[in-house]
mmCIF entry with sequence, helices, sheets and N, C-alpha, C, O atoms, coordinates in Angstrom:
data_MODEL
# 
_entry.id   MODEL 
# 
_entity.id                         1 
_entity.type                       polymer 
_entity.pdbx_number_of_molecules   1 
# 
_entity_poly.entity_id                      1 
_entity_poly.type                           'polypeptide(L)' 
_entity_poly.nstd_linkage                   no 
_entity_poly.nstd_monomer                   no 
_entity_poly.pdbx_seq_one_letter_code       MSKRKSFVLRIDPVVFKQIEKWADDEFRSVNGQLEWIINKSLKDAKRLPKHKEKPKQ 
_entity_poly.pdbx_seq_one_letter_code_can   MSKRKSFVLRIDPVVFKQIEKWADDEFRSVNGQLEWIINKSLKDAKRLPKHKEKPKQ 
_entity_poly.pdbx_strand_id                 A 
# 
loop_
_entity_poly_seq.entity_id 
_entity_poly_seq.num 
_entity_poly_seq.mon_id 
_entity_poly_seq.hetero 
1 1  MET n 
1 2  SER n 
1 3  LYS n 
1 4  ARG n 
1 5  LYS n 
1 6  SER n 
1 7  PHE n 
1 8  VAL n 
1 9  LEU n 
1 10 ARG n 
1 11 ILE n 
1 12 ASP n 
1 13 PRO n 
1 14 VAL n 
1 15 VAL n 
1 16 PHE n 
1 17 LYS n 
1 18 GLN n 
1 19 ILE n 
1 20 GLU n 
1 21 LYS n 
1 22 TRP n 
1 23 ALA n 
1 24 ASP n 
1 25 ASP n 
1 26 GLU n 
1 27 PHE n 
1 28 ARG n 
1 29 SER n 
1 30 VAL n 
1 31 ASN n 
1 32 GLY n 
1 33 GLN n 
1 34 LEU n 
1 35 GLU n 
1 36 TRP n 
1 37 ILE n 
1 38 ILE n 
1 39 ASN n 
1 40 LYS n 
1 41 SER n 
1 42 LEU n 
1 43 LYS n 
1 44 ASP n 
1 45 ALA n 
1 46 LYS n 
1 47 ARG n 
1 48 LEU n 
1 49 PRO n 
1 50 LYS n 
1 51 HIS n 
1 52 LYS n 
1 53 GLU n 
1 54 LYS n 
1 55 PRO n 
1 56 LYS n 
1 57 GLN n 
# 
_struct_asym.id          A 
_struct_asym.entity_id   1 
# 
loop_
_struct_conf.conf_type_id 
_struct_conf.id 
_struct_conf.pdbx_PDB_helix_id 
_struct_conf.beg_label_comp_id 
_struct_conf.beg_label_asym_id 
_struct_conf.beg_label_seq_id 
_struct_conf.pdbx_beg_PDB_ins_code 
_struct_conf.end_label_comp_id 
_struct_conf.end_label_asym_id 
_struct_conf.end_label_seq_id 
_struct_conf.pdbx_end_PDB_ins_code 
_struct_conf.beg_auth_comp_id 
_struct_conf.beg_auth_asym_id 
_struct_conf.beg_auth_seq_id 
_struct_conf.end_auth_comp_id 
_struct_conf.end_auth_asym_id 
_struct_conf.end_auth_seq_id 
_struct_conf.pdbx_PDB_helix_class 
_struct_conf.details 
_struct_conf.pdbx_PDB_helix_length 
HELX_P HELX_P1 AA1 PRO A 13 ? ASP A 25 ? PRO A 13 ASP A 25 1 ? 13 
HELX_P HELX_P2 AA2 VAL A 30 ? ASP A 44 ? VAL A 30 ASP A 44 1 ? 15 
# 
_struct_conf_type.id          HELX_P 
_struct_conf_type.criteria    ? 
_struct_conf_type.reference   ? 
# 
loop_
_atom_site.group_PDB 
_atom_site.id 
_atom_site.type_symbol 
_atom_site.label_atom_id 
_atom_site.label_alt_id 
_atom_site.label_comp_id 
_atom_site.label_asym_id 
_atom_site.label_entity_id 
_atom_site.label_seq_id 
_atom_site.pdbx_PDB_ins_code 
_atom_site.Cartn_x 
_atom_site.Cartn_y 
_atom_site.Cartn_z 
_atom_site.occupancy 
_atom_site.B_iso_or_equiv 
_atom_site.pdbx_formal_charge 
_atom_site.auth_seq_id 
_atom_site.auth_comp_id 
_atom_site.auth_asym_id 
_atom_site.auth_atom_id 
_atom_site.pdbx_PDB_model_num 
ATOM 1   N N  . MET A 1 1  ? 87.039  109.746 74.535 1.00 0.00 ? 1  MET A N  1 
ATOM 2   C CA . MET A 1 1  ? 87.828  108.803 75.472 1.00 0.00 ? 1  MET A CA 1 
ATOM 3   C C  . MET A 1 1  ? 87.658  109.320 76.903 1.00 0.00 ? 1  MET A C  1 
ATOM 4   O O  . MET A 1 1  ? 87.842  110.508 77.168 1.00 0.00 ? 1  MET A O  1 
ATOM 5   N N  . SER A 1 2  ? 87.307  108.417 77.818 1.00 0.00 ? 2  SER A N  1 
ATOM 6   C CA . SER A 1 2  ? 87.113  108.810 79.287 1.00 0.00 ? 2  SER A CA 1 
ATOM 7   C C  . SER A 1 2  ? 88.510  109.207 79.833 1.00 0.00 ? 2  SER A C  1 
ATOM 8   O O  . SER A 1 2  ? 89.575  108.742 79.426 1.00 0.00 ? 2  SER A O  1 
ATOM 9   N N  . LYS A 1 3  ? 88.361  110.099 80.779 1.00 0.00 ? 3  LYS A N  1 
ATOM 10  C CA . LYS A 1 3  ? 89.574  110.542 81.464 1.00 0.00 ? 3  LYS A CA 1 
ATOM 11  C C  . LYS A 1 3  ? 89.830  109.437 82.578 1.00 0.00 ? 3  LYS A C  1 
ATOM 12  O O  . LYS A 1 3  ? 88.898  108.819 83.092 1.00 0.00 ? 3  LYS A O  1 
ATOM 13  N N  . ARG A 1 4  ? 91.112  109.243 82.900 1.00 0.00 ? 4  ARG A N  1 
ATOM 14  C CA . ARG A 1 4  ? 91.472  108.231 83.936 1.00 0.00 ? 4  ARG A CA 1 
ATOM 15  C C  . ARG A 1 4  ? 92.281  109.028 84.972 1.00 0.00 ? 4  ARG A C  1 
ATOM 16  O O  . ARG A 1 4  ? 92.933  110.026 84.663 1.00 0.00 ? 4  ARG A O  1 
ATOM 17  N N  . LYS A 1 5  ? 92.207  108.551 86.169 1.00 0.00 ? 5  LYS A N  1 
ATOM 18  C CA . LYS A 1 5  ? 92.912  109.108 87.369 1.00 0.00 ? 5  LYS A CA 1 
ATOM 19  C C  . LYS A 1 5  ? 94.207  108.344 87.367 1.00 0.00 ? 5  LYS A C  1 
ATOM 20  O O  . LYS A 1 5  ? 94.189  107.114 87.335 1.00 0.00 ? 5  LYS A O  1 
ATOM 21  N N  . SER A 1 6  ? 95.346  109.035 87.399 1.00 0.00 ? 6  SER A N  1 
ATOM 22  C CA . SER A 1 6  ? 96.715  108.540 87.574 1.00 0.00 ? 6  SER A CA 1 
ATOM 23  C C  . SER A 1 6  ? 97.084  108.564 89.076 1.00 0.00 ? 6  SER A C  1 
ATOM 24  O O  . SER A 1 6  ? 96.691  109.475 89.805 1.00 0.00 ? 6  SER A O  1 
ATOM 25  N N  . PHE A 1 7  ? 97.818  107.580 89.503 1.00 0.00 ? 7  PHE A N  1 
ATOM 26  C CA . PHE A 1 7  ? 98.376  107.514 90.869 1.00 0.00 ? 7  PHE A CA 1 
ATOM 27  C C  . PHE A 1 7  ? 99.523  106.623 90.912 1.00 0.00 ? 7  PHE A C  1 
ATOM 28  O O  . PHE A 1 7  ? 99.699  105.743 90.069 1.00 0.00 ? 7  PHE A O  1 
ATOM 29  N N  . VAL A 1 8  ? 100.365 106.863 91.966 1.00 0.00 ? 8  VAL A N  1 
ATOM 30  C CA . VAL A 1 8  ? 101.558 105.975 92.208 1.00 0.00 ? 8  VAL A CA 1 
ATOM 31  C C  . VAL A 1 8  ? 101.111 104.807 93.052 1.00 0.00 ? 8  VAL A C  1 
ATOM 32  O O  . VAL A 1 8  ? 100.302 104.936 93.970 1.00 0.00 ? 8  VAL A O  1 
ATOM 33  N N  . LEU A 1 9  ? 101.677 103.640 92.700 1.00 0.00 ? 9  LEU A N  1 
ATOM 34  C CA . LEU A 1 9  ? 101.316 102.515 93.475 1.00 0.00 ? 9  LEU A CA 1 
ATOM 35  C C  . LEU A 1 9  ? 102.620 101.817 93.930 1.00 0.00 ? 9  LEU A C  1 
ATOM 36  O O  . LEU A 1 9  ? 103.464 101.466 93.106 1.00 0.00 ? 9  LEU A O  1 
ATOM 37  N N  . ARG A 1 10 ? 102.763 101.625 95.245 1.00 0.00 ? 10 ARG A N  1 
ATOM 38  C CA . ARG A 1 10 ? 103.930 100.862 95.765 1.00 0.00 ? 10 ARG A CA 1 
ATOM 39  C C  . ARG A 1 10 ? 103.467 99.450  95.920 1.00 0.00 ? 10 ARG A C  1 
ATOM 40  O O  . ARG A 1 10 ? 102.415 99.181  96.500 1.00 0.00 ? 10 ARG A O  1 
ATOM 41  N N  . ILE A 1 11 ? 104.268 98.537  95.392 1.00 0.00 ? 11 ILE A N  1 
ATOM 42  C CA . ILE A 1 11 ? 103.944 97.119  95.301 1.00 0.00 ? 11 ILE A CA 1 
ATOM 43  C C  . ILE A 1 11 ? 105.141 96.211  95.588 1.00 0.00 ? 11 ILE A C  1 
ATOM 44  O O  . ILE A 1 11 ? 106.240 96.512  95.124 1.00 0.00 ? 11 ILE A O  1 
ATOM 45  N N  . ASP A 1 12 ? 104.982 95.155  96.303 1.00 0.00 ? 12 ASP A N  1 
ATOM 46  C CA . ASP A 1 12 ? 105.979 94.127  96.519 1.00 0.00 ? 12 ASP A CA 1 
ATOM 47  C C  . ASP A 1 12 ? 106.625 93.710  95.140 1.00 0.00 ? 12 ASP A C  1 
ATOM 48  O O  . ASP A 1 12 ? 105.859 93.399  94.227 1.00 0.00 ? 12 ASP A O  1 
ATOM 49  N N  . PRO A 1 13 ? 107.860 93.688  94.955 1.00 0.00 ? 13 PRO A N  1 
ATOM 50  C CA . PRO A 1 13 ? 108.402 93.194  93.667 1.00 0.00 ? 13 PRO A CA 1 
ATOM 51  C C  . PRO A 1 13 ? 107.909 91.750  93.221 1.00 0.00 ? 13 PRO A C  1 
ATOM 52  O O  . PRO A 1 13 ? 107.620 91.508  92.049 1.00 0.00 ? 13 PRO A O  1 
ATOM 53  N N  . VAL A 1 14 ? 107.838 90.874  94.170 1.00 0.00 ? 14 VAL A N  1 
ATOM 54  C CA . VAL A 1 14 ? 107.336 89.470  93.903 1.00 0.00 ? 14 VAL A CA 1 
ATOM 55  C C  . VAL A 1 14 ? 105.961 89.558  93.391 1.00 0.00 ? 14 VAL A C  1 
ATOM 56  O O  . VAL A 1 14 ? 105.687 88.929  92.369 1.00 0.00 ? 14 VAL A O  1 
ATOM 57  N N  . VAL A 1 15 ? 105.078 90.254  93.972 1.00 0.00 ? 15 VAL A N  1 
ATOM 58  C CA . VAL A 1 15 ? 103.641 90.441  93.480 1.00 0.00 ? 15 VAL A CA 1 
ATOM 59  C C  . VAL A 1 15 ? 103.668 91.068  92.177 1.00 0.00 ? 15 VAL A C  1 
ATOM 60  O O  . VAL A 1 15 ? 102.968 90.614  91.271 1.00 0.00 ? 15 VAL A O  1 
ATOM 61  N N  . PHE A 1 16 ? 104.507 92.193  91.984 1.00 0.00 ? 16 PHE A N  1 
ATOM 62  C CA . PHE A 1 16 ? 104.513 92.809  90.632 1.00 0.00 ? 16 PHE A CA 1 
ATOM 63  C C  . PHE A 1 16 ? 104.941 91.821  89.537 1.00 0.00 ? 16 PHE A C  1 
ATOM 64  O O  . PHE A 1 16 ? 104.345 91.795  88.460 1.00 0.00 ? 16 PHE A O  1 
ATOM 65  N N  . LYS A 1 17 ? 105.930 91.042  89.799 1.00 0.00 ? 17 LYS A N  1 
ATOM 66  C CA . LYS A 1 17 ? 106.394 90.001  88.861 1.00 0.00 ? 17 LYS A CA 1 
ATOM 67  C C  . LYS A 1 17 ? 105.242 88.994  88.553 1.00 0.00 ? 17 LYS A C  1 
ATOM 68  O O  . LYS A 1 17 ? 105.044 88.640  87.390 1.00 0.00 ? 17 LYS A O  1 
ATOM 69  N N  . GLN A 1 18 ? 104.526 88.558  89.527 1.00 0.00 ? 18 GLN A N  1 
ATOM 70  C CA . GLN A 1 18 ? 103.434 87.730  89.192 1.00 0.00 ? 18 GLN A CA 1 
ATOM 71  C C  . GLN A 1 18 ? 102.311 88.344  88.382 1.00 0.00 ? 18 GLN A C  1 
ATOM 72  O O  . GLN A 1 18 ? 101.728 87.701  87.509 1.00 0.00 ? 18 GLN A O  1 
ATOM 73  N N  . ILE A 1 19 ? 102.004 89.658  88.702 1.00 0.00 ? 19 ILE A N  1 
ATOM 74  C CA . ILE A 1 19 ? 101.003 90.439  87.888 1.00 0.00 ? 19 ILE A CA 1 
ATOM 75  C C  . ILE A 1 19 ? 101.469 90.573  86.566 1.00 0.00 ? 19 ILE A C  1 
ATOM 76  O O  . ILE A 1 19 ? 100.662 90.433  85.647 1.00 0.00 ? 19 ILE A O  1 
ATOM 77  N N  . GLU A 1 20 ? 102.757 90.845  86.311 1.00 0.00 ? 20 GLU A N  1 
ATOM 78  C CA . GLU A 1 20 ? 103.336 91.055  85.065 1.00 0.00 ? 20 GLU A CA 1 
ATOM 79  C C  . GLU A 1 20 ? 103.271 89.774  84.248 1.00 0.00 ? 20 GLU A C  1 
ATOM 80  O O  . GLU A 1 20 ? 102.933 89.872  83.068 1.00 0.00 ? 20 GLU A O  1 
ATOM 81  N N  . LYS A 1 21 ? 103.563 88.580  84.760 1.00 0.00 ? 21 LYS A N  1 
ATOM 82  C CA . LYS A 1 21 ? 103.484 87.380  84.083 1.00 0.00 ? 21 LYS A CA 1 
ATOM 83  C C  . LYS A 1 21 ? 102.050 87.061  83.751 1.00 0.00 ? 21 LYS A C  1 
ATOM 84  O O  . LYS A 1 21 ? 101.821 86.609  82.629 1.00 0.00 ? 21 LYS A O  1 
ATOM 85  N N  . TRP A 1 22 ? 101.023 87.250  84.629 1.00 0.00 ? 22 TRP A N  1 
ATOM 86  C CA . TRP A 1 22 ? 99.665  87.109  84.391 1.00 0.00 ? 22 TRP A CA 1 
ATOM 87  C C  . TRP A 1 22 ? 99.218  87.981  83.269 1.00 0.00 ? 22 TRP A C  1 
ATOM 88  O O  . TRP A 1 22 ? 98.478  87.488  82.418 1.00 0.00 ? 22 TRP A O  1 
ATOM 89  N N  . ALA A 1 23 ? 99.584  89.200  83.181 1.00 0.00 ? 23 ALA A N  1 
ATOM 90  C CA . ALA A 1 23 ? 99.262  90.184  82.189 1.00 0.00 ? 23 ALA A CA 1 
ATOM 91  C C  . ALA A 1 23 ? 99.868  89.675  80.834 1.00 0.00 ? 23 ALA A C  1 
ATOM 92  O O  . ALA A 1 23 ? 99.163  89.720  79.825 1.00 0.00 ? 23 ALA A O  1 
ATOM 93  N N  . ASP A 1 24 ? 100.996 89.250  80.781 1.00 0.00 ? 24 ASP A N  1 
ATOM 94  C CA . ASP A 1 24 ? 101.561 88.751  79.626 1.00 0.00 ? 24 ASP A CA 1 
ATOM 95  C C  . ASP A 1 24 ? 100.771 87.450  79.113 1.00 0.00 ? 24 ASP A C  1 
ATOM 96  O O  . ASP A 1 24 ? 100.478 87.293  77.928 1.00 0.00 ? 24 ASP A O  1 
ATOM 97  N N  . ASP A 1 25 ? 100.473 86.581  80.078 1.00 0.00 ? 25 ASP A N  1 
ATOM 98  C CA . ASP A 1 25 ? 99.683  85.426  79.644 1.00 0.00 ? 25 ASP A CA 1 
ATOM 99  C C  . ASP A 1 25 ? 98.367  85.730  78.939 1.00 0.00 ? 25 ASP A C  1 
ATOM 100 O O  . ASP A 1 25 ? 97.898  84.975  78.089 1.00 0.00 ? 25 ASP A O  1 
ATOM 101 N N  . GLU A 1 26 ? 97.798  86.854  79.321 1.00 0.00 ? 26 GLU A N  1 
ATOM 102 C CA . GLU A 1 26 ? 96.432  87.339  78.755 1.00 0.00 ? 26 GLU A CA 1 
ATOM 103 C C  . GLU A 1 26 ? 96.658  88.412  77.738 1.00 0.00 ? 26 GLU A C  1 
ATOM 104 O O  . GLU A 1 26 ? 95.679  89.020  77.305 1.00 0.00 ? 26 GLU A O  1 
ATOM 105 N N  . PHE A 1 27 ? 97.813  88.684  77.337 1.00 0.00 ? 27 PHE A N  1 
ATOM 106 C CA . PHE A 1 27 ? 98.060  89.738  76.320 1.00 0.00 ? 27 PHE A CA 1 
ATOM 107 C C  . PHE A 1 27 ? 97.648  91.178  76.710 1.00 0.00 ? 27 PHE A C  1 
ATOM 108 O O  . PHE A 1 27 ? 97.173  91.961  75.888 1.00 0.00 ? 27 PHE A O  1 
ATOM 109 N N  . ARG A 1 28 ? 97.853  91.477  77.991 1.00 0.00 ? 28 ARG A N  1 
ATOM 110 C CA . ARG A 1 28 ? 97.566  92.797  78.580 1.00 0.00 ? 28 ARG A CA 1 
ATOM 111 C C  . ARG A 1 28 ? 98.647  93.412  78.995 1.00 0.00 ? 28 ARG A C  1 
ATOM 112 O O  . ARG A 1 28 ? 99.664  92.753  79.211 1.00 0.00 ? 28 ARG A O  1 
ATOM 113 N N  . SER A 1 29 ? 98.619  94.808  79.184 1.00 0.00 ? 29 SER A N  1 
ATOM 114 C CA . SER A 1 29 ? 99.671  95.587  79.870 1.00 0.00 ? 29 SER A CA 1 
ATOM 115 C C  . SER A 1 29 ? 99.509  95.284  81.394 1.00 0.00 ? 29 SER A C  1 
ATOM 116 O O  . SER A 1 29 ? 98.470  94.773  81.811 1.00 0.00 ? 29 SER A O  1 
ATOM 117 N N  . VAL A 1 30 ? 100.454 95.575  82.146 1.00 0.00 ? 30 VAL A N  1 
ATOM 118 C CA . VAL A 1 30 ? 100.387 95.483  83.534 1.00 0.00 ? 30 VAL A CA 1 
ATOM 119 C C  . VAL A 1 30 ? 99.280  96.369  84.126 1.00 0.00 ? 30 VAL A C  1 
ATOM 120 O O  . VAL A 1 30 ? 98.538  96.021  85.045 1.00 0.00 ? 30 VAL A O  1 
ATOM 121 N N  . ASN A 1 31 ? 99.253  97.583  83.479 1.00 0.00 ? 31 ASN A N  1 
ATOM 122 C CA . ASN A 1 31 ? 98.243  98.603  83.970 1.00 0.00 ? 31 ASN A CA 1 
ATOM 123 C C  . ASN A 1 31 ? 96.866  98.114  83.557 1.00 0.00 ? 31 ASN A C  1 
ATOM 124 O O  . ASN A 1 31 ? 95.923  98.327  84.318 1.00 0.00 ? 31 ASN A O  1 
ATOM 125 N N  . GLY A 1 32 ? 96.676  97.463  82.389 1.00 0.00 ? 32 GLY A N  1 
ATOM 126 C CA . GLY A 1 32 ? 95.419  96.825  82.019 1.00 0.00 ? 32 GLY A CA 1 
ATOM 127 C C  . GLY A 1 32 ? 95.025  95.713  82.938 1.00 0.00 ? 32 GLY A C  1 
ATOM 128 O O  . GLY A 1 32 ? 93.876  95.552  83.348 1.00 0.00 ? 32 GLY A O  1 
ATOM 129 N N  . GLN A 1 33 ? 96.101  94.917  83.253 1.00 0.00 ? 33 GLN A N  1 
ATOM 130 C CA . GLN A 1 33 ? 95.736  93.766  84.139 1.00 0.00 ? 33 GLN A CA 1 
ATOM 131 C C  . GLN A 1 33 ? 95.275  94.224  85.506 1.00 0.00 ? 33 GLN A C  1 
ATOM 132 O O  . GLN A 1 33 ? 94.313  93.691  86.060 1.00 0.00 ? 33 GLN A O  1 
ATOM 133 N N  . LEU A 1 34 ? 95.976  95.230  86.057 1.00 0.00 ? 34 LEU A N  1 
ATOM 134 C CA . LEU A 1 34 ? 95.520  95.826  87.362 1.00 0.00 ? 34 LEU A CA 1 
ATOM 135 C C  . LEU A 1 34 ? 94.128  96.378  87.338 1.00 0.00 ? 34 LEU A C  1 
ATOM 136 O O  . LEU A 1 34 ? 93.336  96.181  88.260 1.00 0.00 ? 34 LEU A O  1 
ATOM 137 N N  . GLU A 1 35 ? 93.850  97.061  86.289 1.00 0.00 ? 35 GLU A N  1 
ATOM 138 C CA . GLU A 1 35 ? 92.440  97.620  86.098 1.00 0.00 ? 35 GLU A CA 1 
ATOM 139 C C  . GLU A 1 35 ? 91.394  96.514  85.968 1.00 0.00 ? 35 GLU A C  1 
ATOM 140 O O  . GLU A 1 35 ? 90.282  96.598  86.490 1.00 0.00 ? 35 GLU A O  1 
ATOM 141 N N  . TRP A 1 36 ? 91.793  95.517  85.273 1.00 0.00 ? 36 TRP A N  1 
ATOM 142 C CA . TRP A 1 36 ? 90.829  94.312  85.172 1.00 0.00 ? 36 TRP A CA 1 
ATOM 143 C C  . TRP A 1 36 ? 90.604  93.646  86.519 1.00 0.00 ? 36 TRP A C  1 
ATOM 144 O O  . TRP A 1 36 ? 89.472  93.318  86.876 1.00 0.00 ? 36 TRP A O  1 
ATOM 145 N N  . ILE A 1 37 ? 91.741  93.436  87.306 1.00 0.00 ? 37 ILE A N  1 
ATOM 146 C CA . ILE A 1 37 ? 91.635  92.814  88.598 1.00 0.00 ? 37 ILE A CA 1 
ATOM 147 C C  . ILE A 1 37 ? 90.737  93.684  89.554 1.00 0.00 ? 37 ILE A C  1 
ATOM 148 O O  . ILE A 1 37 ? 89.851  93.178  90.243 1.00 0.00 ? 37 ILE A O  1 
ATOM 149 N N  . ILE A 1 38 ? 91.019  94.987  89.549 1.00 0.00 ? 38 ILE A N  1 
ATOM 150 C CA . ILE A 1 38 ? 90.228  95.900  90.379 1.00 0.00 ? 38 ILE A CA 1 
ATOM 151 C C  . ILE A 1 38 ? 88.764  95.919  90.011 1.00 0.00 ? 38 ILE A C  1 
ATOM 152 O O  . ILE A 1 38 ? 87.913  95.791  90.892 1.00 0.00 ? 38 ILE A O  1 
ATOM 153 N N  . ASN A 1 39 ? 88.437  96.075  88.728 1.00 0.00 ? 39 ASN A N  1 
ATOM 154 C CA . ASN A 1 39 ? 87.085  95.981  88.222 1.00 0.00 ? 39 ASN A CA 1 
ATOM 155 C C  . ASN A 1 39 ? 86.381  94.748  88.552 1.00 0.00 ? 39 ASN A C  1 
ATOM 156 O O  . ASN A 1 39 ? 85.217  94.784  88.953 1.00 0.00 ? 39 ASN A O  1 
ATOM 157 N N  . LYS A 1 40 ? 87.078  93.569  88.393 1.00 0.00 ? 40 LYS A N  1 
ATOM 158 C CA . LYS A 1 40 ? 86.435  92.269  88.695 1.00 0.00 ? 40 LYS A CA 1 
ATOM 159 C C  . LYS A 1 40 ? 86.151  92.193  90.142 1.00 0.00 ? 40 LYS A C  1 
ATOM 160 O O  . LYS A 1 40 ? 85.083  91.711  90.519 1.00 0.00 ? 40 LYS A O  1 
ATOM 161 N N  . SER A 1 41 ? 87.036  92.637  90.991 1.00 0.00 ? 41 SER A N  1 
ATOM 162 C CA . SER A 1 41 ? 86.829  92.516  92.465 1.00 0.00 ? 41 SER A CA 1 
ATOM 163 C C  . SER A 1 41 ? 85.605  93.476  92.953 1.00 0.00 ? 41 SER A C  1 
ATOM 164 O O  . SER A 1 41 ? 84.818  93.151  93.842 1.00 0.00 ? 41 SER A O  1 
ATOM 165 N N  . LEU A 1 42 ? 85.566  94.624  92.284 1.00 0.00 ? 42 LEU A N  1 
ATOM 166 C CA . LEU A 1 42 ? 84.383  95.530  92.621 1.00 0.00 ? 42 LEU A CA 1 
ATOM 167 C C  . LEU A 1 42 ? 83.139  94.899  92.156 1.00 0.00 ? 42 LEU A C  1 
ATOM 168 O O  . LEU A 1 42 ? 82.138  94.927  92.873 1.00 0.00 ? 42 LEU A O  1 
ATOM 169 N N  . LYS A 1 43 ? 83.136  94.301  90.940 1.00 0.00 ? 43 LYS A N  1 
ATOM 170 C CA . LYS A 1 43 ? 81.835  93.700  90.449 1.00 0.00 ? 43 LYS A CA 1 
ATOM 171 C C  . LYS A 1 43 ? 81.548  92.558  91.319 1.00 0.00 ? 43 LYS A C  1 
ATOM 172 O O  . LYS A 1 43 ? 80.407  92.454  91.770 1.00 0.00 ? 43 LYS A O  1 
ATOM 173 N N  . ASP A 1 44 ? 82.517  91.612  91.636 1.00 0.00 ? 44 ASP A N  1 
ATOM 174 C CA . ASP A 1 44 ? 82.190  90.465  92.529 1.00 0.00 ? 44 ASP A CA 1 
ATOM 175 C C  . ASP A 1 44 ? 81.624  90.838  93.934 1.00 0.00 ? 44 ASP A C  1 
ATOM 176 O O  . ASP A 1 44 ? 80.788  90.151  94.521 1.00 0.00 ? 44 ASP A O  1 
ATOM 177 N N  . ALA A 1 45 ? 82.179  92.031  94.429 1.00 0.00 ? 45 ALA A N  1 
ATOM 178 C CA . ALA A 1 45 ? 81.729  92.532  95.690 1.00 0.00 ? 45 ALA A CA 1 
ATOM 179 C C  . ALA A 1 45 ? 80.395  93.276  95.597 1.00 0.00 ? 45 ALA A C  1 
ATOM 180 O O  . ALA A 1 45 ? 79.852  93.668  96.629 1.00 0.00 ? 45 ALA A O  1 
ATOM 181 N N  . LYS A 1 46 ? 79.834  93.488  94.355 1.00 0.00 ? 46 LYS A N  1 
ATOM 182 C CA . LYS A 1 46 ? 78.667  94.318  94.011 1.00 0.00 ? 46 LYS A CA 1 
ATOM 183 C C  . LYS A 1 46 ? 78.804  95.789  94.504 1.00 0.00 ? 46 LYS A C  1 
ATOM 184 O O  . LYS A 1 46 ? 77.893  96.443  95.012 1.00 0.00 ? 46 LYS A O  1 
ATOM 185 N N  . ARG A 1 47 ? 80.058  96.206  94.282 1.00 0.00 ? 47 ARG A N  1 
ATOM 186 C CA . ARG A 1 47 ? 80.330  97.605  94.558 1.00 0.00 ? 47 ARG A CA 1 
ATOM 187 C C  . ARG A 1 47 ? 80.524  98.384  93.338 1.00 0.00 ? 47 ARG A C  1 
ATOM 188 O O  . ARG A 1 47 ? 80.807  99.574  93.475 1.00 0.00 ? 47 ARG A O  1 
ATOM 189 N N  . LEU A 1 48 ? 80.419  97.908  92.206 1.00 0.00 ? 48 LEU A N  1 
ATOM 190 C CA . LEU A 1 48 ? 80.464  98.487  90.963 1.00 0.00 ? 48 LEU A CA 1 
ATOM 191 C C  . LEU A 1 48 ? 79.132  98.992  90.402 1.00 0.00 ? 48 LEU A C  1 
ATOM 192 O O  . LEU A 1 48 ? 78.288  98.127  90.171 1.00 0.00 ? 48 LEU A O  1 
ATOM 193 N N  . PRO A 1 49 ? 78.831  100.240 90.156 1.00 0.00 ? 49 PRO A N  1 
ATOM 194 C CA . PRO A 1 49 ? 77.510  100.703 89.739 1.00 0.00 ? 49 PRO A CA 1 
ATOM 195 C C  . PRO A 1 49 ? 77.183  99.916  88.438 1.00 0.00 ? 49 PRO A C  1 
ATOM 196 O O  . PRO A 1 49 ? 78.060  99.588  87.640 1.00 0.00 ? 49 PRO A O  1 
ATOM 197 N N  . LYS A 1 50 ? 75.896  99.642  88.280 1.00 0.00 ? 50 LYS A N  1 
ATOM 198 C CA . LYS A 1 50 ? 75.364  98.971  87.066 1.00 0.00 ? 50 LYS A CA 1 
ATOM 199 C C  . LYS A 1 50 ? 75.542  99.886  85.808 1.00 0.00 ? 50 LYS A C  1 
ATOM 200 O O  . LYS A 1 50 ? 75.818  99.443  84.694 1.00 0.00 ? 50 LYS A O  1 
ATOM 201 N N  . HIS A 1 51 ? 75.368  101.115 86.082 1.00 0.00 ? 51 HIS A N  1 
ATOM 202 C CA . HIS A 1 51 ? 75.612  102.078 84.936 1.00 0.00 ? 51 HIS A CA 1 
ATOM 203 C C  . HIS A 1 51 ? 76.683  103.049 85.362 1.00 0.00 ? 51 HIS A C  1 
ATOM 204 O O  . HIS A 1 51 ? 76.648  103.607 86.458 1.00 0.00 ? 51 HIS A O  1 
ATOM 205 N N  . LYS A 1 52 ? 77.629  103.237 84.481 1.00 0.00 ? 52 LYS A N  1 
ATOM 206 C CA . LYS A 1 52 ? 78.811  104.172 84.828 1.00 0.00 ? 52 LYS A CA 1 
ATOM 207 C C  . LYS A 1 52 ? 78.211  105.530 85.177 1.00 0.00 ? 52 LYS A C  1 
ATOM 208 O O  . LYS A 1 52 ? 77.402  106.137 84.476 1.00 0.00 ? 52 LYS A O  1 
ATOM 209 N N  . GLU A 1 53 ? 78.703  105.929 86.337 1.00 0.00 ? 53 GLU A N  1 
ATOM 210 C CA . GLU A 1 53 ? 78.247  107.282 86.746 1.00 0.00 ? 53 GLU A CA 1 
ATOM 211 C C  . GLU A 1 53 ? 79.257  108.407 86.178 1.00 0.00 ? 53 GLU A C  1 
ATOM 212 O O  . GLU A 1 53 ? 80.479  108.279 86.249 1.00 0.00 ? 53 GLU A O  1 
ATOM 213 N N  . LYS A 1 54 ? 78.664  109.434 85.653 1.00 0.00 ? 54 LYS A N  1 
ATOM 214 C CA . LYS A 1 54 ? 79.507  110.448 85.181 1.00 0.00 ? 54 LYS A CA 1 
ATOM 215 C C  . LYS A 1 54 ? 80.116  111.282 86.400 1.00 0.00 ? 54 LYS A C  1 
ATOM 216 O O  . LYS A 1 54 ? 79.392  111.716 87.297 1.00 0.00 ? 54 LYS A O  1 
ATOM 217 N N  . PRO A 1 55 ? 81.445  111.469 86.372 1.00 0.00 ? 55 PRO A N  1 
ATOM 218 C CA . PRO A 1 55 ? 82.008  112.237 87.558 1.00 0.00 ? 55 PRO A CA 1 
ATOM 219 C C  . PRO A 1 55 ? 81.490  113.665 87.545 1.00 0.00 ? 55 PRO A C  1 
ATOM 220 O O  . PRO A 1 55 ? 81.310  114.249 86.476 1.00 0.00 ? 55 PRO A O  1 
ATOM 221 N N  . LYS A 1 56 ? 81.244  114.243 88.740 1.00 0.00 ? 56 LYS A N  1 
ATOM 222 C CA . LYS A 1 56 ? 80.897  115.611 88.866 1.00 0.00 ? 56 LYS A CA 1 
ATOM 223 C C  . LYS A 1 56 ? 82.035  116.561 88.581 1.00 0.00 ? 56 LYS A C  1 
ATOM 224 O O  . LYS A 1 56 ? 83.156  116.326 89.031 1.00 0.00 ? 56 LYS A O  1 
ATOM 225 N N  . GLN A 1 57 ? 81.776  117.640 87.835 1.00 0.00 ? 57 GLN A N  1 
ATOM 226 C CA . GLN A 1 57 ? 82.911  118.573 87.592 1.00 0.00 ? 57 GLN A CA 1 
ATOM 227 C C  . GLN A 1 57 ? 82.953  119.674 88.453 1.00 0.00 ? 57 GLN A C  1 
ATOM 228 O O  . GLN A 1 57 ? 83.849  120.510 88.343 1.00 0.00 ? 57 GLN A O  1 
# 
């Protein structure tokens, strides 16, 4: 299993509620939905590497 970076996110309660509803509609957790949104945005902006880079240790 790959390691994941944890961080605190401050978000407007109204925005959070909408993300929570969207996640529920797609049977995802809020965390999973946020990760999906971020990955899709990076892919659409062509900022996501084609092959996953291994982080340097």
